[in-house]
GUKEDREN-968803 format. One record per residue (C-alpha): residue number from 1; x, y, z. Coordinates in steps of 0.2 Angstrom, whole numbers. Example, Ala and Ser with C-alpha at 12.3 -4.5 7.8 and 13.67 -1.06 7.14 Angstrom:
<sites>
   num      xx      yy      zz
     1      62     -22      39
     2      68      -5      36
</sites>
This chain:
<sites>
   num      xx      yy      zz
     1     -48     -74      28
     2     -60     -87      36
     3     -58     -95      54
     4     -51     -81      62
     5     -58     -81      80
     6     -68     -64      86
     7     -57     -62     101
     8     -52     -43     101
     9     -64     -28     106
    10     -63     -15      93
    11     -52      -4     104
    12     -39     -18     105
    13     -38     -21      87
    14     -38      -1      83
    15     -24       0      95
    16     -14     -14      87
    17     -16      -7      70
    18     -10      12      77
    19       5       3      86
    20      10      -6      70
    21       8      10      60
    22      18      20      72
    23      32       8      73
    24      32       7      54
    25      34      26      53
    26      45      29      69
    27      58      16      64
    28      62      27      48
    29      69      40      60
    30      77      26      71
    31      94      25      63
    32     102      43      62
    33     108      39      45
    34      87      40      41
    35      84      56      47
    36      83      71      35
    37      92      87      34
    38      90     103      24
    39     104      95      13
    40     100      78      13
    41      83      71       6
    42      72      55       8
    43      80      51      -9
    44      98      51      -4
    45     108      33      -4
    46     111      34      14
    47      93      38      19
    48      86      25       8
    49      98      10      14
    50      95      16      32
    51      77      15      30
    52      78      -2      21
    53      85      -9      37
    54      70       0      48
    55      57      -7      38
    56      64     -25      38
    57      64     -23      57
    58      45     -18      57
    59      42     -33      46
    60      50     -45      60
    61      40     -35      73
    62      23     -35      64
    63      20     -55      64
    64      25     -55      81
    65      13     -43      87
    66      -1     -52      79
    67       5     -68      85
    68       6     -61     103
    69     -11     -54     103
    70     -20     -70      98
    71     -10     -80     108
    72     -17     -68     124
    73     -33     -67     119
    74     -38     -82     109
    75     -40     -97     120
    76     -40    -110     105
    77     -26    -102      97
    78     -16    -102     113
    79     -20    -121     115
    80     -14    -125      98
    81       4    -130      95
    82      18    -119      88
    83      18    -127      71
    84      -2    -124      70
    85       0    -107      76
    86      13    -102      63
    87       3    -111      50
    88     -14    -102      55
    89      -5     -86      55
    90       2     -88      37
    91     -15     -92      32
    92     -24     -78      41
    93      -9     -66      35
    94     -12     -71      15
    95       6     -80      15
    96       0     -97      12
    97      -6    -104       1
    98       3     -95     -12
    99      -9     -90     -26
   100      -1     -84     -41
   101     -19     -85     -51
   102     -27     -72     -39
   103     -12     -60     -40
   104     -11     -60     -60
   105     -30     -57     -60
   106     -28     -42     -48
   107     -14     -36     -59
   108     -25     -37     -74
   109     -40     -27     -63
   110     -26     -14     -60
   111     -21     -12     -77
   112     -40      -9     -82
   113     -38       8     -70
   114     -23      13     -79
   115     -30       8     -98
   116     -29      26    -103
   117     -12      30     -97
   118      -5      13    -105
   119     -12      18    -123
   120      -6      36    -120
   121      12      29    -116
   122      11      17    -131
   123       7      31    -143
   124      22      42    -136
   125      33      27    -137
   126      28      25    -157
   127      31      43    -159
   128      49      42    -152
   129      44      51    -137
   130      54      47    -120
   131      44      37    -106
   132      45      44     -88
   133      50      28     -82
   134      67      24     -71
   135      70       7     -65
   136      89      10     -58
   137      95      14     -43
   138      90      12     -24
   139      76      24     -26
   140      67      13     -39
   141      71      -2     -28
   142      64       8     -14
   143      49      15     -24
   144      44      -2     -34
   145      49     -17     -23
   146      54     -12      -5
   147      41       1      -1
   148      25      -8      -8
   149      31     -25      -2
   150      34     -19      16
   151      17      -8      17
   152       9     -21      12
   153      13     -33      23
   154      12     -23      37
   155      -4     -13      33
   156     -14     -26      26
   157      -6     -44      31
   158      -4     -39      50
   159     -17     -26      52
   160     -33     -34      44
   161     -33     -50      54
   162     -34     -40      70
   163     -48     -29      62
   164     -57     -46      57
   165     -52     -53      74
   166     -63     -39      83
   167     -78     -45      73
   168     -77     -31      60
   169     -87     -34      44
   170     -78     -35      27
   171     -84     -16      23
   172     -79      -9      39
   173     -62     -16      37
   174     -59     -10      20
   175     -64       6      24
   176     -56      10      42
   177     -41       1      42
   178     -33      10      27
   179     -36      27      37
   180     -20      22      47
   181     -13      19      30
   182     -16      37      26
   183     -12      45      41
   184       5      35      42
   185      10      45      27
   186       8      61      36
   187      27      62      42
   188      30      66      24
   189      23      84      28
   190      36      87      41
   191      50      81      29
   192      43      93      16
   193      42     107      28
   194      60     104      35
   195      67     102      16
   196      58     119      11
   197      66     130      24
   198      53     129      37
   199      44     146      30
   200      26     149      32
   201      24     146      14
   202      33     129      16
   203      20     124      29
   204       6     129      18
   205      13     119       3
   206      17     104      16
   207       0     104      24
   208      -9     104       6
   209       2      91      -3
   210      -1      81      12
   211     -19      82      13
   212     -20      77      -5
   213      -7      63      -2
   214     -18      56      13
   215     -34      56       1
   216     -26      46     -12
   217     -17      34      -1
   218     -32      29       8
   219     -42      27      -7
   220     -27      15     -13
   221     -28       7       5
   222     -48       4       2
   223     -43      -6     -15
   224     -28     -14      -9
   225     -38     -21       7
   226     -52     -26      -5
   227     -39     -36     -16
   228     -32     -44       1
   229     -47     -49       8
   230     -56     -55      -8
   231     -40     -66     -14
   232     -35     -71       4
   233     -17     -66      -3
   234      -5     -53       1
   235       4     -56     -15
   236     -12     -49     -25
   237     -10     -32     -16
   238       8     -32     -17
   239       9     -34     -36
   240      -5     -21     -39
   241       3      -9     -27
   242      21     -12     -37
   243      12      -9     -54
   244       2       7     -47
   245      19      14     -41
   246      27      11     -56
   247      12      20     -66
   248      11      33     -54
   249      -4      46     -53
   250     -14      46     -70
   251     -10      61     -81
   252     -28      70     -83
   253     -19      83     -94
   254     -20      71    -108
   255     -39      71    -108
   256     -42      82    -122
   257     -51      81    -139
   258     -39      91    -151
   259     -34      75    -161
   260     -41      58    -165
   261     -26      51    -155
   262     -32      63    -139
   263     -50      56    -142
   264     -42      37    -143
   265     -35      41    -126
   266     -49      48    -118
   267     -59      34    -123
   268     -47      22    -116
   269     -49      31    -100
   270     -68      28     -99
   271     -67      10    -106
   272     -55       7     -92
   273     -65      14     -79
   274     -79       3     -86
   275     -70     -12     -86
   276     -65      -9     -69
   277     -83      -8     -63
   278     -87     -23     -73
   279     -74     -35     -69
   280     -72     -29     -51
   281     -80     -45     -43
   282     -76     -58     -56
   283     -58     -55     -57
   284     -55     -56     -37
   285     -65     -71     -34
</sites>
């Protein structure tokens, strides 16, 4: 992430990030097939396929916006040939060089966060209990492949270079850019409100759920932006995002001490958190 020229004002960088986030959300509703009704939810195949097309459009628009902003504001970038410009963008956006090692290390780091749930699932599997994972259908492709890849590409690979190009510190970039990521999920509030009948209770529930979603998506954004900056590769946050989507939010209801298995699961939760803190920097070097 080095050698990014400091050519933007903070307002310009923030405006670029807000524009990309608005385009990401806005294009979801661009096609009529991507819009929801009382009877058609976001999980309907028609909606999912339409939104695949929408995010593909933003993934083309994003690099064009980043390129245009640097071309307008950075003389050294503008004076370079087109091939050099593309090579610089590929590095700044974490597309090149491809770093498989850092991706694997980031997955291991993310795995420590879910050590407790992994142990719990392993015990459930050995006890013959079904695991709540579904890797079939369009919904799985959206949740585990297209969604994480598109979000990390737009909200990390495209936005972080703009923030660093404004001279933001690494800490400021990690904590500020993901706020846009969290706010971008607010459109789900309207979808829930519509799906649940547009009543006062539906509004209250939508606001409550969306507030919680804003909090955990922003926190995940902090983690993902940290991985992107530390590794210099967009593959690291993409892989971690995919893994975290598969695992979902940890089931803290499993944290009991009734049996020795419960105590082992509880211990693995704390061991995972301790490992995350201990390996936070070594695994992202």
